[in-house]
Backbone and ligand atoms as CSV (ligand in chain L), in Angstrom:
chain,resi,resn,atom,element,x,y,z
A,1,MET,N,N,-11.050,56.291,-12.537
A,1,MET,CA,C,-11.148,54.855,-12.523
A,1,MET,C,C,-12.472,54.451,-11.911
A,2,ALA,N,N,-13.016,53.272,-12.646
A,2,ALA,CA,C,-14.064,52.695,-12.539
A,2,ALA,C,C,-13.923,51.870,-11.181
A,3,SER,N,N,-14.777,51.995,-10.188
A,3,SER,CA,C,-14.714,51.032,-8.983
A,3,SER,C,C,-14.895,49.680,-9.396
A,4,PRO,N,N,-14.297,48.549,-8.791
A,4,PRO,CA,C,-14.448,47.291,-9.106
A,4,PRO,C,C,-15.649,46.708,-8.976
A,5,GLN,N,N,-16.465,47.249,-7.724
A,5,GLN,CA,C,-17.770,46.774,-7.623
A,5,GLN,C,C,-18.815,47.234,-8.960
A,6,TYR,N,N,-18.381,48.294,-9.355
A,6,TYR,CA,C,-19.177,48.881,-10.506
A,6,TYR,C,C,-19.007,47.867,-11.901
A,7,ALA,N,N,-17.648,47.643,-11.941
A,7,ALA,CA,C,-17.553,46.914,-13.105
A,7,ALA,C,C,-18.126,45.521,-13.002
A,8,ALA,N,N,-17.955,45.017,-11.807
A,8,ALA,CA,C,-18.592,43.520,-11.487
A,8,ALA,C,C,-20.265,43.731,-11.885
A,9,SER,N,N,-20.766,44.702,-11.491
A,9,SER,CA,C,-22.252,44.605,-11.621
A,9,SER,C,C,-22.657,44.857,-13.097
A,10,ALA,N,N,-21.732,45.073,-14.027
A,10,ALA,CA,C,-22.258,45.158,-15.430
A,10,ALA,C,C,-22.366,43.683,-16.052
A,11,THR,N,N,-21.732,42.837,-15.369
A,11,THR,CA,C,-22.130,41.282,-15.758
A,11,THR,C,C,-22.728,40.288,-14.615
A,12,PRO,N,N,-23.981,40.571,-14.609
A,12,PRO,CA,C,-24.563,39.902,-13.433
A,12,PRO,C,C,-24.599,38.343,-13.596
A,13,SER,N,N,-23.885,37.586,-12.599
A,13,SER,CA,C,-23.197,36.421,-12.841
A,13,SER,C,C,-24.157,35.316,-11.704
A,14,VAL,N,N,-25.321,35.500,-11.944
A,14,VAL,CA,C,-26.377,34.696,-11.179
A,14,VAL,C,C,-26.491,33.392,-11.864
A,15,LYS,N,N,-26.109,32.245,-11.319
A,15,LYS,CA,C,-25.959,31.168,-12.074
A,15,LYS,C,C,-27.495,30.317,-11.674
A,16,VAL,N,N,-28.249,30.103,-12.730
A,16,VAL,CA,C,-29.469,29.351,-12.735
A,16,VAL,C,C,-29.060,27.886,-13.010
A,17,MET,N,N,-29.523,26.992,-12.118
A,17,MET,CA,C,-29.497,25.617,-12.559
A,17,MET,C,C,-30.807,25.127,-13.258
A,18,VAL,N,N,-30.513,24.951,-14.727
A,18,VAL,CA,C,-31.600,24.570,-15.522
A,18,VAL,C,C,-31.379,23.143,-15.884
A,19,ALA,N,N,-32.599,22.397,-15.388
A,19,ALA,CA,C,-32.418,20.859,-15.451
A,19,ALA,C,C,-32.758,20.400,-16.730
A,20,THR,N,N,-31.803,20.741,-17.692
A,20,THR,CA,C,-32.145,20.243,-19.234
A,20,THR,C,C,-31.447,18.651,-19.377
A,21,GLU,N,N,-30.422,18.718,-18.455
A,21,GLU,CA,C,-29.799,17.159,-18.547
A,21,GLU,C,C,-30.806,16.115,-17.735
A,22,SER,N,N,-31.000,15.036,-18.020
A,22,SER,CA,C,-31.557,14.050,-17.235
A,22,SER,C,C,-30.482,13.835,-16.106
A,23,PRO,N,N,-30.848,13.376,-15.159
A,23,PRO,CA,C,-30.088,12.910,-13.913
A,23,PRO,C,C,-29.062,11.447,-14.457
A,24,ARG,N,N,-27.771,11.495,-14.006
A,24,ARG,CA,C,-26.903,10.356,-14.527
A,24,ARG,C,C,-27.595,9.079,-14.032
A,25,ASP,N,N,-27.433,8.156,-15.019
A,25,ASP,CA,C,-28.008,6.769,-14.718
A,25,ASP,C,C,-27.008,6.066,-13.803
A,26,LEU,N,N,-27.606,5.616,-12.930
A,26,LEU,CA,C,-26.902,4.990,-11.748
A,26,LEU,C,C,-26.316,3.552,-12.366
A,27,ASP,N,N,-26.785,2.985,-13.187
A,27,ASP,CA,C,-26.059,1.710,-13.824
A,27,ASP,C,C,-24.966,2.186,-14.345
A,28,ASP,N,N,-25.190,3.424,-15.332
A,28,ASP,CA,C,-24.039,3.776,-16.166
A,28,ASP,C,C,-22.882,3.931,-15.215
A,29,SER,N,N,-23.136,4.986,-14.208
A,29,SER,CA,C,-21.884,5.310,-13.224
A,29,SER,C,C,-21.126,4.026,-12.779
A,30,ARG,N,N,-22.012,2.930,-12.484
A,30,ARG,CA,C,-21.534,1.716,-11.790
A,30,ARG,C,C,-20.675,1.023,-12.828
A,31,ILE,N,N,-21.288,1.032,-13.931
A,31,ILE,CA,C,-20.232,0.354,-15.090
A,31,ILE,C,C,-19.090,1.001,-15.269
A,32,GLN,N,N,-19.136,2.270,-15.105
A,32,GLN,CA,C,-17.947,3.109,-15.437
A,32,GLN,C,C,-16.972,2.972,-14.227
A,33,LEU,N,N,-17.437,2.650,-12.917
A,33,LEU,CA,C,-16.618,2.659,-11.991
A,33,LEU,C,C,-15.927,1.254,-12.119
A,34,ASP,N,N,-16.702,0.453,-12.431
A,34,ASP,CA,C,-16.226,-1.147,-12.500
A,34,ASP,C,C,-14.884,-1.139,-13.510
A,35,ASN,N,N,-15.204,-0.417,-14.621
A,35,ASN,CA,C,-14.301,-0.330,-15.517
A,35,ASN,C,C,-12.911,0.188,-14.995
A,36,LEU,N,N,-13.172,1.314,-14.186
A,36,LEU,CA,C,-12.027,2.075,-13.631
A,36,LEU,C,C,-11.334,0.912,-12.847
A,37,LYS,N,N,-12.188,0.493,-11.895
A,37,LYS,CA,C,-11.399,-0.694,-10.991
A,37,LYS,C,C,-10.608,-1.834,-11.673
A,38,ARG,N,N,-11.171,-2.005,-12.837
A,38,ARG,CA,C,-10.612,-2.994,-13.432
A,38,ARG,C,C,-9.324,-2.700,-14.023
A,39,GLN,N,N,-9.318,-1.337,-14.562
A,39,GLN,CA,C,-8.055,-0.599,-15.411
A,39,GLN,C,C,-7.050,-0.715,-14.045
A,40,LEU,N,N,-7.583,-0.117,-12.778
A,40,LEU,CA,C,-6.467,0.157,-11.871
A,40,LEU,C,C,-5.956,-1.122,-11.476
A,41,ASN,N,N,-6.793,-2.296,-11.260
A,41,ASN,CA,C,-6.313,-3.515,-11.098
A,41,ASN,C,C,-5.179,-4.059,-11.748
A,42,ARG,N,N,-5.424,-3.869,-13.253
A,42,ARG,CA,C,-4.378,-4.031,-13.993
A,42,ARG,C,C,-3.001,-3.284,-13.847
A,43,LEU,N,N,-3.120,-2.049,-13.612
A,43,LEU,CA,C,-1.904,-1.133,-13.463
A,43,LEU,C,C,-1.438,-1.634,-12.059
A,44,GLN,N,N,-2.115,-1.827,-11.095
A,44,GLN,CA,C,-1.525,-2.226,-9.872
A,44,GLN,C,C,-0.779,-3.709,-9.928
A,45,ARG,N,N,-1.194,-4.481,-10.938
A,45,ARG,CA,C,-0.574,-5.879,-11.084
A,45,ARG,C,C,0.795,-5.529,-11.894
A,46,THR,N,N,0.757,-4.672,-12.730
A,46,THR,CA,C,1.946,-4.124,-13.503
A,46,THR,C,C,2.877,-3.747,-12.334
A,47,VAL,N,N,2.620,-2.771,-11.482
A,47,VAL,CA,C,3.452,-2.197,-10.655
A,47,VAL,C,C,4.126,-3.362,-9.605
A,48,ARG,N,N,3.125,-4.353,-9.135
A,48,ARG,CA,C,3.627,-5.401,-8.280
A,48,ARG,C,C,4.440,-6.294,-8.973
A,49,LEU,N,N,4.411,-6.550,-10.276
A,49,LEU,CA,C,5.369,-7.477,-10.979
A,49,LEU,C,C,6.630,-6.641,-11.363
A,50,ALA,N,N,6.492,-5.386,-11.467
A,50,ALA,CA,C,7.944,-4.769,-11.658
A,50,ALA,C,C,8.703,-4.685,-10.443
A,51,ILE,N,N,8.025,-4.538,-9.195
A,51,ILE,CA,C,8.609,-4.406,-8.021
A,51,ILE,C,C,9.229,-5.731,-7.635
A,52,GLU,N,N,8.448,-6.781,-8.014
A,52,GLU,CA,C,8.895,-8.298,-7.855
A,52,GLU,C,C,10.282,-8.373,-8.579
A,53,GLN,N,N,9.937,-8.143,-9.835
A,53,GLN,CA,C,11.106,-8.352,-10.550
A,53,GLN,C,C,12.508,-7.713,-10.202
A,54,SER,N,N,12.543,-6.344,-9.770
A,54,SER,CA,C,13.671,-5.727,-9.276
A,54,SER,C,C,14.201,-6.345,-7.834
A,55,LEU,N,N,13.232,-6.846,-7.021
A,55,LEU,CA,C,13.488,-7.463,-5.815
A,55,LEU,C,C,14.360,-8.688,-5.988
A,56,ALA,N,N,14.018,-9.431,-7.161
A,56,ALA,CA,C,14.545,-10.535,-7.375
A,56,ALA,C,C,16.009,-10.605,-7.542
A,57,ASP,N,N,16.513,-9.559,-7.774
A,57,ASP,CA,C,17.992,-9.211,-8.316
A,57,ASP,C,C,18.717,-9.530,-6.795
A,58,TRP,N,N,18.061,-9.156,-5.697
A,58,TRP,CA,C,18.655,-9.126,-4.445
A,58,TRP,C,C,18.413,-10.406,-3.694
A,59,SER,N,N,17.794,-11.335,-3.912
A,59,SER,CA,C,17.579,-12.621,-3.261
A,59,SER,C,C,18.727,-13.331,-3.272
A,60,GLY,N,N,18.871,-14.067,-2.281
A,60,GLY,CA,C,20.305,-14.835,-2.071
A,60,GLY,C,C,21.464,-13.910,-1.573
A,61,LYS,N,N,21.067,-12.550,-1.450
A,61,LYS,CA,C,22.288,-11.660,-1.067
A,61,LYS,C,C,21.986,-11.232,0.257
A,62,ALA,N,N,23.065,-10.823,1.154
A,62,ALA,CA,C,23.098,-10.203,2.371
A,62,ALA,C,C,23.707,-8.940,1.976
A,63,PHE,N,N,23.595,-7.973,3.042
A,63,PHE,CA,C,24.090,-6.570,2.821
A,63,PHE,C,C,25.449,-5.954,3.520
A,64,GLY,N,N,26.185,-6.974,4.332
A,64,GLY,CA,C,27.210,-6.774,4.806
A,64,GLY,C,C,27.338,-6.527,6.307
A,65,SER,N,N,26.193,-6.256,6.903
A,65,SER,CA,C,26.064,-5.701,8.299
A,65,SER,C,C,24.455,-5.766,8.772
A,66,LEU,N,N,24.433,-5.927,10.081
A,66,LEU,CA,C,22.851,-5.876,10.707
A,66,LEU,C,C,22.140,-4.479,10.065
A,67,LEU,N,N,23.164,-3.422,10.332
A,67,LEU,CA,C,22.559,-2.046,9.892
A,67,LEU,C,C,22.041,-2.008,8.246
A,68,ALA,N,N,23.094,-2.535,7.468
A,68,ALA,CA,C,22.732,-2.527,6.157
A,68,ALA,C,C,21.412,-3.267,5.752
A,69,ASN,N,N,21.491,-4.510,6.426
A,69,ASN,CA,C,20.325,-5.533,6.252
A,69,ASN,C,C,19.002,-4.860,6.531
A,70,ARG,N,N,19.147,-4.112,7.840
A,70,ARG,CA,C,17.840,-3.353,8.098
A,70,ARG,C,C,17.252,-2.414,7.577
A,71,GLU,N,N,18.425,-1.690,6.704
A,71,GLU,CA,C,18.117,-0.583,5.895
A,71,GLU,C,C,17.611,-0.985,4.609
A,72,ILE,N,N,18.025,-2.131,4.088
A,72,ILE,CA,C,17.444,-2.768,3.078
A,72,ILE,C,C,15.955,-3.287,3.258
A,73,THR,N,N,15.686,-3.865,4.365
A,73,THR,CA,C,14.303,-4.399,4.660
A,73,THR,C,C,13.345,-2.979,4.958
A,74,ALA,N,N,13.984,-2.167,5.604
A,74,ALA,CA,C,13.099,-0.925,5.651
A,74,ALA,C,C,12.673,-0.018,4.513
A,75,THR,N,N,13.669,-0.198,3.526
A,75,THR,CA,C,13.590,0.366,2.252
A,75,THR,C,C,12.275,-0.321,1.374
A,76,ILE,N,N,12.481,-1.709,1.493
A,76,ILE,CA,C,11.554,-2.415,0.733
A,76,ILE,C,C,10.169,-2.325,1.336
A,77,HIS,N,N,10.147,-2.351,2.652
A,77,HIS,CA,C,8.728,-2.086,3.437
A,77,HIS,C,C,8.186,-0.662,2.928
A,78,GLU,N,N,9.080,0.480,3.036
A,78,GLU,CA,C,8.354,1.744,2.588
A,78,GLU,C,C,7.887,1.751,1.252
A,79,LEU,N,N,8.814,0.893,0.260
A,79,LEU,CA,C,8.307,1.031,-1.254
A,79,LEU,C,C,7.011,0.192,-1.367
A,80,LEU,N,N,6.791,-0.976,-0.713
A,80,LEU,CA,C,5.695,-1.688,-0.633
A,80,LEU,C,C,4.561,-1.239,-0.157
A,81,GLU,N,N,4.727,-0.441,1.305
A,81,GLU,CA,C,3.537,0.320,1.650
A,81,GLU,C,C,2.926,1.473,0.732
A,82,GLY,N,N,3.945,2.052,0.013
A,82,GLY,CA,C,3.578,3.272,-0.944
A,82,GLY,C,C,2.766,2.565,-1.735
A,83,HIS,N,N,2.745,1.196,-2.083
A,83,HIS,CA,C,1.851,0.705,-3.046
A,83,HIS,C,C,0.781,-0.107,-2.756
A,84,GLY,N,N,0.709,-0.105,-1.356
A,84,GLY,CA,C,-0.436,-1.013,-0.726
A,84,GLY,C,C,-0.112,-2.693,-0.813
A,85,LEU,N,N,1.147,-2.829,-0.618
A,85,LEU,CA,C,1.633,-4.199,-0.942
A,85,LEU,C,C,2.090,-4.741,0.443
A,86,ARG,N,N,2.215,-6.108,0.445
A,86,ARG,CA,C,3.032,-6.641,1.553
A,86,ARG,C,C,4.015,-7.866,0.799
A,87,VAL,N,N,4.824,-8.415,1.475
A,87,VAL,CA,C,5.541,-9.693,1.026
A,87,VAL,C,C,4.784,-10.842,1.619
A,88,SER,N,N,4.719,-11.892,0.894
A,88,SER,CA,C,3.961,-13.127,1.050
A,88,SER,C,C,4.769,-14.001,1.947
A,89,CYS,N,N,4.455,-14.354,3.051
A,89,CYS,CA,C,5.338,-15.349,3.793
A,89,CYS,C,C,5.460,-16.704,2.849
A,90,PRO,N,N,6.732,-17.181,2.512
A,90,PRO,CA,C,6.841,-18.464,1.942
A,90,PRO,C,C,6.448,-19.646,2.715
A,91,GLU,N,N,6.416,-19.504,4.142
A,91,GLU,CA,C,5.992,-20.790,4.872
A,91,GLU,C,C,4.499,-20.831,4.915
A,92,CYS,N,N,3.732,-19.621,5.082
A,92,CYS,CA,C,2.227,-19.980,5.363
A,92,CYS,C,C,1.553,-18.992,4.444
A,93,GLY,N,N,1.957,-18.243,3.685
A,93,GLY,CA,C,1.244,-17.635,2.578
A,93,GLY,C,C,0.743,-16.436,3.106
A,94,HIS,N,N,0.739,-15.914,4.513
A,94,HIS,CA,C,0.194,-14.787,4.965
A,94,HIS,C,C,0.849,-13.530,4.551
A,95,PRO,N,N,0.342,-12.302,4.294
A,95,PRO,CA,C,0.945,-11.066,3.969
A,95,PRO,C,C,1.771,-10.790,5.167
A,96,ALA,N,N,3.077,-10.379,5.042
A,96,ALA,CA,C,3.890,-10.114,5.982
A,96,ALA,C,C,4.790,-8.703,5.806
A,97,ILE,N,N,5.534,-8.508,6.771
A,97,ILE,CA,C,6.515,-7.386,6.752
A,97,ILE,C,C,7.902,-8.078,6.907
A,98,LEU,N,N,9.010,-8.092,5.977
A,98,LEU,CA,C,10.119,-8.462,5.923
A,98,LEU,C,C,11.078,-7.566,6.929
A,99,ARG,N,N,11.636,-8.253,7.920
A,99,ARG,CA,C,12.402,-7.514,8.840
A,99,ARG,C,C,13.828,-8.354,9.165
A,100,CYS,N,N,14.680,-7.542,9.610
A,100,CYS,CA,C,16.055,-8.437,9.878
A,100,CYS,C,C,16.278,-8.248,11.499
A,101,SER,N,N,16.142,-9.462,11.982
A,101,SER,CA,C,16.128,-9.349,13.373
A,101,SER,C,C,17.544,-10.234,13.845
A,102,VAL,N,N,17.867,-9.786,15.144
A,102,VAL,CA,C,19.176,-10.275,15.768
A,102,VAL,C,C,18.776,-11.709,16.081
A,103,ARG,N,N,19.793,-12.499,16.010
A,103,ARG,CA,C,19.870,-13.943,16.425
A,103,ARG,C,C,21.077,-14.261,17.090
A,104,PRO,N,N,20.992,-15.009,18.215
A,104,PRO,CA,C,22.336,-15.181,19.078
A,104,PRO,C,C,23.564,-15.858,18.024
A,105,GLY,N,N,24.670,-15.336,18.069
A,105,GLY,CA,C,25.700,-16.170,17.097
A,105,GLY,C,C,25.625,-15.645,15.574
A,106,ILE,N,N,24.560,-14.706,15.144
A,106,ILE,CA,C,24.531,-14.473,13.662
A,106,ILE,C,C,24.568,-12.753,13.873
A,107,VAL,N,N,25.773,-12.169,13.855
A,107,VAL,CA,C,26.011,-10.660,13.978
A,107,VAL,C,C,25.236,-9.889,12.838
A,108,ASP,N,N,24.991,-10.386,11.763
A,108,ASP,CA,C,24.378,-9.524,10.714
A,108,ASP,C,C,22.717,-9.775,10.748
A,109,GLY,N,N,22.378,-10.584,11.575
A,109,GLY,CA,C,21.047,-10.818,11.859
A,109,GLY,C,C,20.207,-11.711,10.756
A,110,VAL,N,N,19.076,-12.176,10.809
A,110,VAL,CA,C,18.322,-13.097,9.881
A,110,VAL,C,C,17.030,-12.305,9.389
A,111,PHE,N,N,16.698,-12.628,8.059
A,111,PHE,CA,C,15.500,-11.958,7.487
A,111,PHE,C,C,14.491,-12.980,7.968
A,112,VAL,N,N,13.358,-12.222,8.514
A,112,VAL,CA,C,12.150,-12.835,8.982
A,112,VAL,C,C,11.054,-12.240,8.553
A,113,PHE,N,N,9.795,-13.013,8.303
A,113,PHE,CA,C,8.475,-12.468,7.840
A,113,PHE,C,C,7.732,-12.327,9.157
A,114,ASP,N,N,7.498,-10.976,9.443
A,114,ASP,CA,C,6.778,-10.468,10.601
A,114,ASP,C,C,5.191,-10.339,10.321
A,115,HIS,N,N,4.285,-11.248,11.019
A,115,HIS,CA,C,2.993,-11.146,10.621
A,115,HIS,C,C,2.066,-11.722,11.876
A,116,VAL,N,N,0.718,-11.168,11.645
A,116,VAL,CA,C,-0.192,-11.675,12.611
A,116,VAL,C,C,-0.969,-12.910,12.405
A,117,ILE,N,N,-0.613,-13.855,12.881
A,117,ILE,CA,C,-1.655,-15.131,12.668
A,117,ILE,C,C,-2.450,-15.386,13.717
A,118,ASP,N,N,-3.817,-15.661,13.641
A,118,ASP,CA,C,-4.766,-15.893,14.735
A,118,ASP,C,C,-4.653,-15.012,15.883
A,119,GLY,N,N,-4.414,-13.495,15.512
A,119,GLY,CA,C,-4.283,-12.542,16.566
A,119,GLY,C,C,-2.910,-12.705,17.259
A,120,ARG,N,N,-2.032,-13.421,16.771
A,120,ARG,CA,C,-0.705,-13.139,17.565
A,120,ARG,C,C,0.299,-12.995,16.519
A,121,ARG,N,N,1.181,-12.162,17.087
A,121,ARG,CA,C,2.408,-11.810,16.146
A,121,ARG,C,C,3.305,-12.988,15.962
A,122,THR,N,N,3.716,-13.059,14.893
A,122,THR,CA,C,4.392,-14.444,14.415
A,122,THR,C,C,5.571,-14.304,13.581
A,123,PHE,N,N,6.916,-14.830,13.711
A,123,PHE,CA,C,7.820,-14.668,12.852
A,123,PHE,C,C,8.007,-15.882,12.181
A,124,HIS,N,N,8.215,-15.933,10.862
A,124,HIS,CA,C,8.792,-17.028,10.064
A,124,HIS,C,C,9.863,-16.772,9.226
A,125,GLY,N,N,10.485,-17.891,8.810
A,125,GLY,CA,C,11.667,-17.350,7.863
A,125,GLY,C,C,13.020,-17.484,8.805
A,126,GLY,N,N,13.930,-16.842,8.707
A,126,GLY,CA,C,15.000,-16.836,9.436
A,126,GLY,C,C,16.546,-17.293,8.668
A,127,GLY,N,N,16.480,-16.761,7.520
A,127,GLY,CA,C,17.721,-17.146,6.646
A,127,GLY,C,C,18.508,-15.989,6.868
A,128,THR,N,N,19.837,-16.083,6.475
A,128,THR,CA,C,20.825,-15.119,6.576
A,128,THR,C,C,21.030,-14.387,5.149
A,129,THR,N,N,20.239,-14.837,4.265
A,129,THR,CA,C,20.329,-14.018,2.950
A,129,THR,C,C,18.855,-13.637,2.500
A,130,LEU,N,N,18.671,-12.594,1.804
A,130,LEU,CA,C,17.567,-12.079,1.346
A,130,LEU,C,C,16.505,-13.256,0.585
A,131,PRO,N,N,15.531,-13.504,1.197
A,131,PRO,CA,C,14.749,-14.449,0.588
A,131,PRO,C,C,14.045,-14.038,-0.745
A,132,VAL,N,N,13.411,-15.011,-1.494
A,132,VAL,CA,C,12.868,-14.769,-2.855
A,132,VAL,C,C,11.503,-14.068,-2.302
A,133,LEU,N,N,11.159,-12.946,-2.782
A,133,LEU,CA,C,9.908,-12.242,-2.376
A,133,LEU,C,C,8.937,-12.328,-3.282
A,134,ARG,N,N,7.735,-12.741,-2.752
A,134,ARG,CA,C,6.592,-12.605,-3.560
A,134,ARG,C,C,5.755,-11.510,-3.012
A,135,LEU,N,N,4.933,-10.727,-3.816
A,135,LEU,CA,C,4.023,-9.674,-3.269
A,135,LEU,C,C,2.881,-9.980,-3.343
A,136,VAL,N,N,1.982,-9.438,-2.351
A,136,VAL,CA,C,0.732,-9.529,-2.227
A,136,VAL,C,C,-0.015,-8.296,-1.841
A,137,ALA,N,N,-1.543,-7.838,-2.235
A,137,ALA,CA,C,-1.932,-6.949,-1.596
A,137,ALA,C,C,-2.074,-6.748,-0.297
A,138,LYS,N,N,-1.921,-5.518,0.408
A,138,LYS,CA,C,-1.968,-5.228,1.807
A,138,LYS,C,C,-3.365,-5.550,2.214
A,139,PRO,N,N,-3.747,-6.620,3.334
A,139,PRO,CA,C,-5.016,-6.951,3.587
A,139,PRO,C,C,-5.506,-5.706,4.168
A,140,PRO,N,N,-6.976,-5.253,3.982
A,140,PRO,CA,C,-7.771,-4.345,4.847
A,140,PRO,C,C,-7.828,-4.583,6.127
A,141,ARG,N,N,-7.629,-3.426,7.031
A,141,ARG,CA,C,-7.896,-3.329,8.353
A,141,ARG,C,C,-9.321,-3.840,8.685
A,142,LYS,N,N,-9.559,-4.685,9.490
A,142,LYS,CA,C,-11.028,-5.096,9.725
A,142,LYS,C,C,-11.147,-5.563,11.252
A,143,ARG,N,N,-10.134,-5.972,11.971
A,143,ARG,CA,C,-10.273,-6.421,13.322
A,143,ARG,C,C,-10.924,-5.373,14.154
A,144,PRO,N,N,-11.806,-5.696,15.142
A,144,PRO,CA,C,-12.215,-4.739,16.032
A,144,PRO,C,C,-11.145,-3.966,16.951
A,145,ALA,N,N,-10.014,-4.785,17.317
A,145,ALA,CA,C,-9.179,-4.250,18.086
A,145,ALA,C,C,-8.445,-3.177,17.162
A,146,GLU,N,N,-8.174,-3.151,15.944
A,146,GLU,CA,C,-7.608,-2.254,15.336
A,146,GLU,C,C,-8.412,-0.925,15.235
A,147,SER,N,N,-9.767,-0.975,14.889
A,147,SER,CA,C,-10.625,0.285,14.990
A,147,SER,C,C,-10.679,0.867,16.292
A,148,ALA,N,N,-10.453,0.102,17.332
A,148,ALA,CA,C,-10.747,0.476,18.665
A,148,ALA,C,C,-9.619,1.755,18.807
A,149,LYS,N,N,-8.596,1.233,18.291
A,149,LYS,CA,C,-7.197,2.026,18.396
A,149,LYS,C,C,-7.196,3.473,17.584
A,150,ALA,N,N,-8.187,3.302,16.746
A,150,ALA,CA,C,-8.196,4.663,15.907
A,150,ALA,C,C,-8.676,6.010,16.595
A,151,PRO,N,N,-8.112,7.071,16.292
A,151,PRO,CA,C,-8.342,8.390,16.898
A,151,PRO,C,C,-9.892,8.461,16.846
A,152,PRO,N,N,-10.479,9.331,17.865
A,152,PRO,CA,C,-11.944,9.617,17.893
A,152,PRO,C,C,-12.377,10.318,16.456
A,153,GLY,N,N,-13.417,9.860,15.935
A,153,GLY,CA,C,-13.823,10.541,14.901
A,153,GLY,C,C,-13.513,9.996,13.702
A,154,ALA,N,N,-12.613,9.195,13.557
A,154,ALA,CA,C,-11.991,8.513,12.461
A,154,ALA,C,C,-12.538,7.094,12.104
A,155,SER,N,N,-14.012,7.143,12.065
A,155,SER,CA,C,-14.642,6.043,11.907
A,155,SER,C,C,-14.591,5.760,10.598
L,1,ZN,ZN,ZN,4.402,-17.200,7.699
């Protein structure tokens, strides 16, 4: 039996980089990336509209209990988070997270838009049925308070 080392040495595989190709043109690469970004934006818009349309079937409805309402809002948030989306608050337009919160006298809870406005956590809305939901892109994290909370080395 031929040893593996012997077989390998029969085909020397030293790769020599030969600079026959000219370096990639930076402008070309930028144009290509811009095209890709435009393409992805179009796809993202299609995804957003598809989710918006599906959620429209639920607006004006409640789901029978606080637990069920919370399950729905959690599912919606999970779905949106997965696509980098948030709901848009109908009152102020800020990107928000839809939640179902307890209110005195309303056993099934109310639907609220949870968002941070001027550094303060604020809730808008408060209807007992799922509101019409408009979707917006999730805003990038940029506040210094946020980055301070990041684990070390995650700059
Ligand atoms: Zn709002």
